[in-house]
C-alpha positions in Angstrom: -1.5 15.6 -1.1 -0.1 12.7 -2.9 -1.0 9.0 -3.3 1.0 5.9 -3.8 -0.9 3.2 -5.7 0.4 -0.4 -5.6 -1.3 -3.0 -7.7 -0.5 -6.7 -6.9 -1.6 -10.2 -7.8 -2.2 -12.3 -4.7 -1.7 -16.1 -4.8 -4.9 -18.0 -5.1 -6.6 -18.5 -1.7 -4.3 -16.0 0.1 -6.4 -12.8 -0.2 -7.6 -12.9 3.4 -4.1 -13.5 4.7 -2.9 -10.5 2.7 -5.8 -8.4 4.1 -4.8 -9.3 7.7 -1.2 -8.4 7.1 -2.1 -5.1 5.6 -4.5 -4.3 8.4 -2.5 -5.5 11.4 1.1 -4.7 10.3 1.3 -2.3 7.3 -1.3 0.2 8.5 0.3 0.6 11.9 3.7 1.0 10.3 2.3 3.6 7.9 0.8 5.6 10.7 4.3 6.1 12.2 5.6 7.6 8.9 6.0 11.4 8.5 3.2 12.8 6.4 1.0 9.7 6.3 -2.7 10.7 5.8 -4.6 7.4 5.1 -4.6 4.0 3.6 -7.0 2.0 1.5 -6.9 -1.6 0.3 -9.2 -3.0 -2.4 -9.3 -6.7 -3.1 -11.0 -9.0 -5.5 -10.7 -12.5 -4.1 -12.0 -14.1 -7.3 -9.2 -12.7 -9.4 -6.6 -12.3 -6.6 -6.0 -8.6 -7.6 -5.3 -6.1 -4.9 -4.8 -2.4 -4.9 -3.3 -0.4 -2.1 -3.6 3.3 -2.0 -1.7 5.3 0.7 -2.2 9.1 0.9 0.7 11.4 2.0 0.8 15.1 2.9 3.6 15.8 0.4 5.4 14.2 -2.5 8.6 14.3 -0.5 7.0 12.4 2.4 5.6 9.7 0.0 8.9 9.3 -1.8 11.0 9.2 1.4 9.6 5.8 2.3 10.6 4.4 -1.0 14.2 5.5 -1.0 16.2 6.4 2.1 14.3 4.8 4.9 13.5 1.4 3.4 10.0 1.6 4.8 8.3 0.6 1.5 10.5 -2.4 1.0 10.0 -3.6 4.6 6.2 -3.5 4.0 6.3 -5.5 0.8 8.6 -8.1 2.5 5.9 -8.7 5.1 3.8 -10.5 2.4 6.5 -13.0 1.7 5.4 -15.3 -1.1 1.7 -14.2 -1.0 2.2 -12.2 -4.2 2.6 -13.7 -7.6 5.0 -11.0 -8.7 6.3 -7.6 -7.6 3.8 -4.8 -7.1 3.2 -2.3 -9.9 3.8 1.1 -8.3 2.4 4.4 -9.4 2.3 7.9 -7.9 -0.4 10.5 -8.2 -1.3 14.0 -7.0 -4.6 13.9 -5.1 -6.7 16.4 -7.1 -10.1 15.9 -5.5 -11.1 14.4 -2.2 -14.8 13.9 -1.1 -16.5 12.0 1.7 -20.1 11.6 2.8 
């Protein structure tokens, strides 16, 4: 499996609005994408930093949303001016997964 990690800076006082958009719009859209396995959003309201991690069945599935389909750009656009700058995007191979 593969993970897309996006780190963003959220405008002061807008963290809850960003959480709501992620939960109510980004997650449902992700669930409709081929190979989607899961999504996580971590936020720090005091600093405005947010980290989104989405997990994909294959690298091809993960990268398809960033190139040909326009899926990734559509999701970022949903946040409008809530971000202080563009997300920093990284890709990883998921090496270990554990749950309780």
